[in-house]
C-alpha positions as CSV (number, residue, x, y, z in Angstrom):
1,M,12.3,25.3,6.0
2,K,9.1,23.3,6.8
3,K,9.6,19.7,7.7
4,L,8.1,17.1,5.3
5,S,7.0,13.7,6.4
6,V,6.9,11.1,3.6
7,I,5.0,7.9,4.4
8,V,5.8,4.7,2.5
9,P,3.8,1.6,3.1
10,V,5.9,-1.5,2.4
11,Y,4.7,-4.9,1.5
12,K,6.3,-7.5,-0.8
13,V,8.2,-5.0,-2.9
14,E,11.7,-6.3,-2.4
15,P,12.7,-5.8,-6.1
16,Y,11.5,-2.1,-6.0
17,I,12.1,-0.7,-2.6
18,H,15.7,0.4,-3.0
19,K,14.8,2.6,-6.0
20,C,11.8,4.0,-4.2
21,V,13.5,4.9,-1.0
22,D,16.7,6.2,-2.7
23,S,14.6,8.5,-4.8
24,I,13.1,10.0,-1.6
25,L,16.4,10.3,0.3
26,N,18.1,11.9,-2.7
27,Q,15.6,14.8,-2.8
28,T,17.0,18.3,-3.2
29,Y,14.6,19.2,-0.3
30,T,16.4,17.7,2.7
31,N,14.3,18.7,5.7
32,L,12.3,15.5,5.7
33,E,11.5,12.3,7.6
34,V,10.8,9.1,5.7
35,I,8.4,6.8,7.5
36,L,8.7,3.2,6.2
37,V,5.8,1.2,7.4
38,D,6.6,-2.5,7.1
39,D,3.1,-3.9,6.9
40,G,4.0,-7.5,7.9
41,S,5.9,-8.1,4.7
42,P,7.0,-11.8,4.5
43,D,10.1,-11.1,2.4
44,N,13.3,-9.1,3.3
45,C,11.5,-5.7,3.1
46,G,11.5,-5.3,6.9
47,K,15.2,-5.9,7.1
48,I,15.9,-3.5,4.2
49,C,13.8,-0.8,6.0
50,D,15.9,-1.3,9.2
51,E,19.1,-1.0,7.1
52,Y,18.0,2.4,5.8
53,A,17.2,3.6,9.3
54,E,20.7,2.6,10.4
55,K,22.3,4.6,7.6
56,D,20.1,7.7,7.6
57,S,18.7,9.4,10.7
58,R,15.9,10.8,8.7
59,V,14.4,7.3,8.3
60,K,11.9,5.9,10.8
61,V,10.6,2.4,10.6
62,I,7.3,0.9,11.8
63,H,7.0,-2.9,11.9
64,K,3.3,-4.0,12.2
65,K,1.0,-6.8,11.5
66,N,-0.4,-6.8,8.0
67,G,-3.4,-4.6,7.7
68,G,-3.4,-3.4,4.1
69,L,-2.3,-0.1,2.5
70,S,-4.8,2.1,4.3
71,D,-3.9,0.8,7.7
72,A,-0.2,1.3,6.9
73,R,-0.7,4.9,5.7
74,N,-2.7,5.6,8.8
75,A,0.0,4.2,11.1
76,G,2.5,6.6,9.3
77,I,0.2,9.6,9.7
78,D,-0.2,8.9,13.4
79,I,3.6,9.2,14.1
80,A,4.5,11.8,11.5
81,T,6.0,15.0,12.9
82,G,6.2,17.1,9.7
83,D,4.2,20.2,8.9
84,I,3.6,18.8,5.5
85,I,2.8,15.2,4.6
86,G,3.3,13.2,1.4
87,F,2.8,9.6,0.4
88,I,4.8,7.3,-1.9
89,D,3.9,3.7,-2.8
90,S,6.9,1.5,-2.3
91,D,7.1,0.2,-5.8
92,D,7.1,3.7,-7.4
93,Y,9.8,6.4,-7.5
94,I,10.0,10.2,-7.9
95,E,12.1,12.9,-9.5
96,P,14.9,14.3,-7.2
97,Y,13.4,17.9,-7.3
98,M,9.8,16.9,-6.8
99,Y,9.3,18.0,-3.2
100,Q,11.4,21.1,-3.5
101,E,9.4,22.5,-6.4
102,M,6.0,21.4,-4.9
103,I,6.8,23.0,-1.5
104,D,8.1,26.2,-3.2
105,Y,4.8,26.4,-5.1
106,M,2.9,25.8,-1.9
107,Q,4.7,28.5,0.0
108,L,4.7,31.0,-2.8
109,N,0.9,30.8,-3.2
110,N,-0.1,30.0,0.4
111,L,-1.6,26.6,-0.7
112,D,-2.8,23.8,1.6
113,I,-2.4,21.1,-1.0
114,V,-0.3,20.8,-4.1
115,C,-1.0,18.2,-6.8
116,A,1.3,17.1,-9.7
117,D,1.1,14.8,-12.7
118,T,2.3,11.2,-13.0
119,N,4.3,9.2,-15.4
120,Q,2.8,5.7,-16.1
121,V,5.6,3.2,-16.4
122,K,5.0,-0.2,-17.9
123,G,8.1,-2.2,-18.7
124,N,10.5,0.0,-20.5
125,K,7.8,2.4,-21.7
126,I,6.9,5.7,-19.9
127,K,3.6,7.4,-20.8
128,Y,2.7,10.9,-19.7
129,K,-0.6,12.6,-20.3
130,P,-1.1,15.9,-18.4
131,R,-4.4,16.5,-16.6
132,Y,-4.2,20.2,-17.5
133,K,-2.1,22.1,-19.9
134,E,-0.9,24.7,-17.3
135,N,-0.4,25.2,-13.6
136,K,-3.6,25.9,-11.6
137,I,-4.6,27.5,-8.3
138,W,-8.1,26.7,-7.1
139,K,-10.3,27.7,-4.2
140,K,-11.8,24.8,-2.2
141,N,-15.1,24.5,-4.1
142,E,-13.4,24.8,-7.4
143,A,-10.9,22.0,-6.5
144,L,-13.8,19.9,-5.2
145,Y,-15.6,20.2,-8.5
146,E,-12.4,19.2,-10.3
147,I,-11.8,16.0,-8.3
148,L,-15.5,14.9,-7.9
149,N,-16.2,15.3,-11.6
150,G,-13.2,13.2,-12.5
151,S,-10.9,15.9,-14.0
152,L,-8.4,15.9,-11.1
153,D,-7.1,12.4,-10.2
154,N,-7.9,10.8,-6.9
155,S,-4.3,9.5,-6.2
156,A,-2.9,10.4,-2.8
157,V,0.7,9.9,-3.8
158,N,1.4,12.7,-6.3
159,K,0.3,15.3,-3.8
160,I,1.5,17.1,-0.7
161,Y,-0.7,18.3,2.2
162,K,-0.4,20.7,5.1
163,R,-1.0,18.5,8.1
164,R,-4.0,20.5,9.2
165,V,-6.1,19.4,6.2
166,M,-5.9,15.8,7.3
167,G,-7.3,16.4,10.8
168,N,-8.9,13.2,11.9
169,I,-9.5,11.9,8.4
170,R,-7.9,8.5,7.8
171,F,-7.9,6.0,4.9
172,P,-10.6,3.4,5.2
173,K,-9.0,0.2,6.6
174,G,-9.5,-3.0,4.7
175,R,-10.6,-1.3,1.4
176,V,-8.8,-0.8,-1.8
177,Y,-9.3,2.2,-4.0
178,E,-8.8,4.0,-0.7
179,D,-7.8,7.2,-2.5
180,V,-11.2,7.5,-4.1
181,A,-12.7,7.5,-0.6
182,T,-10.3,9.9,1.0
183,T,-8.5,12.5,-1.1
184,Y,-11.6,14.7,-1.8
185,K,-12.1,14.9,2.0
186,F,-8.6,16.4,2.4
187,I,-9.5,19.0,-0.3
188,Y,-12.7,19.8,1.5
189,N,-10.6,20.8,4.6
190,A,-8.4,23.0,2.5
191,D,-8.7,26.7,1.5
192,K,-6.5,26.8,-1.6
193,I,-5.2,24.0,-3.8
194,G,-2.6,24.1,-6.5
195,Y,-1.6,21.9,-9.4
196,L,1.7,21.7,-11.2
197,S,1.6,20.4,-14.8
198,R,4.7,18.3,-14.4
199,P,5.1,14.5,-14.1
200,Y,7.3,14.2,-11.0
201,Y,5.9,10.9,-9.9
202,Y,6.6,7.5,-11.6
203,Y,3.8,5.0,-11.2
204,I,4.8,1.4,-11.9
205,K,2.1,-0.6,-13.5
206,R,2.8,-4.2,-12.6
207,S,0.7,-7.4,-12.6
208,G,1.1,-8.0,-8.9
209,S,-0.2,-4.6,-7.8
210,I,-3.4,-4.3,-5.7
211,V,-5.7,-2.8,-8.3
212,S,-4.3,-4.7,-11.3
213,A,-6.9,-7.5,-11.1
214,G,-9.7,-5.9,-13.1
215,F,-12.3,-8.6,-12.4
216,N,-11.7,-8.8,-8.6
217,S,-15.1,-8.6,-7.0
218,K,-13.9,-7.0,-3.8
219,S,-11.8,-4.4,-5.6
220,R,-14.6,-3.4,-7.8
221,Y,-17.1,-3.2,-4.9
222,D,-14.7,-1.1,-2.8
223,C,-14.4,1.3,-5.7
224,F,-18.2,1.4,-6.0
225,V,-18.5,2.2,-2.3
226,G,-16.0,5.0,-2.6
227,Y,-17.9,6.6,-5.5
228,L,-21.2,6.2,-3.7
229,E,-19.8,8.0,-0.7
230,R,-18.7,10.8,-2.9
231,L,-22.2,11.1,-4.5
232,N,-23.7,11.2,-1.0
233,F,-21.2,13.9,0.0
234,A,-22.0,16.0,-3.1
235,E,-25.7,15.8,-2.5
236,K,-25.3,16.6,1.2
237,H,-23.2,19.7,0.5
238,K,-25.3,20.7,-2.6
239,L,-22.3,20.8,-4.8
240,P,-22.7,21.5,-8.6
241,C,-21.1,18.2,-9.5
242,V,-23.9,15.9,-8.2
243,E,-24.8,14.6,-11.7
244,A,-21.1,13.9,-12.6
245,C,-20.8,12.0,-9.3
246,R,-24.0,10.1,-10.1
247,K,-22.6,9.1,-13.6
248,Q,-19.3,7.9,-12.1
249,T,-21.1,5.9,-9.4
250,L,-23.4,4.3,-11.9
251,E,-20.6,3.4,-14.3
252,T,-18.7,1.9,-11.4
253,A,-21.8,0.0,-10.3
254,L,-22.2,-1.5,-13.8
255,A,-18.5,-2.5,-13.9
256,T,-18.9,-4.0,-10.4
257,L,-21.8,-6.1,-11.6
258,T,-19.7,-7.2,-14.5
259,A,-17.1,-8.5,-12.0
260,F,-19.9,-10.2,-10.0
261,Y,-21.2,-12.0,-13.0
262,A,-17.7,-13.1,-14.0
263,N,-17.0,-14.5,-10.5
264,N,-20.5,-16.0,-9.9
265,E,-21.3,-13.7,-7.0
266,S,-24.3,-14.8,-5.0
267,K,-27.4,-12.8,-5.6
268,D,-28.1,-13.1,-1.9
269,S,-24.8,-11.3,-0.9
270,D,-25.2,-7.9,0.6
271,R,-22.8,-6.3,-1.8
272,Y,-24.7,-7.8,-4.8
273,K,-28.0,-6.4,-3.4
274,N,-26.4,-3.0,-2.8
275,V,-25.1,-2.7,-6.3
276,N,-28.2,-4.1,-7.9
277,N,-30.5,-1.7,-5.9
278,F,-28.4,1.3,-6.8
279,I,-28.6,0.5,-10.5
280,E,-32.4,0.0,-10.3
281,M,-32.7,3.4,-8.7
282,Q,-31.0,5.0,-11.7
283,L,-33.3,3.5,-14.3
284,G,-35.3,6.1,-16.2
285,K,-32.9,8.9,-15.3
286,K,-30.7,10.8,-17.8
287,N,-27.2,9.6,-16.9
288,H,-25.2,10.5,-20.1
289,L,-23.2,7.3,-19.8
290,R,-20.4,6.2,-22.2
291,K,-21.5,3.8,-24.9
292,K,-20.3,0.7,-23.2
293,H,-22.1,1.6,-20.0
294,E,-25.2,2.5,-21.9
295,F,-25.2,-1.0,-23.3
296,L,-24.7,-2.5,-19.8
297,L,-27.5,-0.4,-18.4
298,W,-29.8,-1.4,-21.3
299,S,-28.9,-5.1,-20.7
300,F,-29.6,-4.7,-17.0
301,K,-33.1,-3.5,-17.7
302,N,-34.0,-5.7,-20.7
303,C,-31.7,-8.8,-21.0
304,K,-29.3,-9.6,-18.1
305,L,-28.1,-12.6,-20.0
306,L,-26.3,-10.2,-22.4
307,H,-24.4,-8.6,-19.5
308,K,-23.4,-12.0,-18.2
309,I,-22.1,-13.1,-21.6
310,Y,-20.2,-9.8,-21.9
311,A,-18.7,-10.3,-18.4
312,N,-17.5,-13.8,-19.1
313,L,-16.0,-12.8,-22.5
314,S,-14.2,-9.8,-21.0
315,S,-12.9,-11.9,-18.1
316,A,-11.6,-14.5,-20.5
317,L,-9.8,-11.9,-22.7
318,K,-8.2,-10.4,-19.6
319,R,-6.6,-13.8,-18.8
320,I,-5.1,-14.2,-22.2
């Protein structure tokens, strides 16, 4: 039985952490270590982590200065001893048979990565929309195409990975939307990737989460940087999904510019210039954008005032 390391970054999640950690420790797959990374949490989370370590020898705890989600995940990777690695966000939880069934699928089909679906939880409502209607097995280039064109989700947490596919790859410190910038690189290092059409993972949508602020300029820009890196990667490796990557990057750039307008970002800032320059480079190309983004691109070219009005209205509606 292969050893599984489950890495859980912990920061200001006191109301959620017990349900999260209990769901991992109660897995039917028992050969695991749970690495709780207390990322300088100012509440009682650090103490709760230590209490779990005292009760269960499978739990390891790291206490560190706050460095963000990526830094916490990286700290966990560096001390993990498992042959297989998984990630769970500390305000989420999982089905008790998740890891058993994913590892069984991995071993049966000699896979390097296994992906699964996610339940979206908001209040008392649970929504599930499968990515694919049936289980899948892909070769590396097939899986790369699926994730880079947006069909397979970027999330790191509803997947398991053989340790070797991580190599020296780490999540980008100080950035959010870190999965956008990282998961496809793990797939590039793999030979075979599988997908299980089952929602084992419960993702809690809450107002205090990192990516919930839709008009946060930094979050939007970090997302843009991730998609731009993916586009450069696809071009470098001459992948068939270059145009899909270009479309995603352009739509993200337009959304980022919307956030900049809503937050009065300085036109002299480097990130404003980077986004603006990328959009200018796409003018005149066939991008097959969605209707909203077609309007934003037209506004960028012909009447920036319309984009600014749209940004302020959208931001105001978000606050209601």
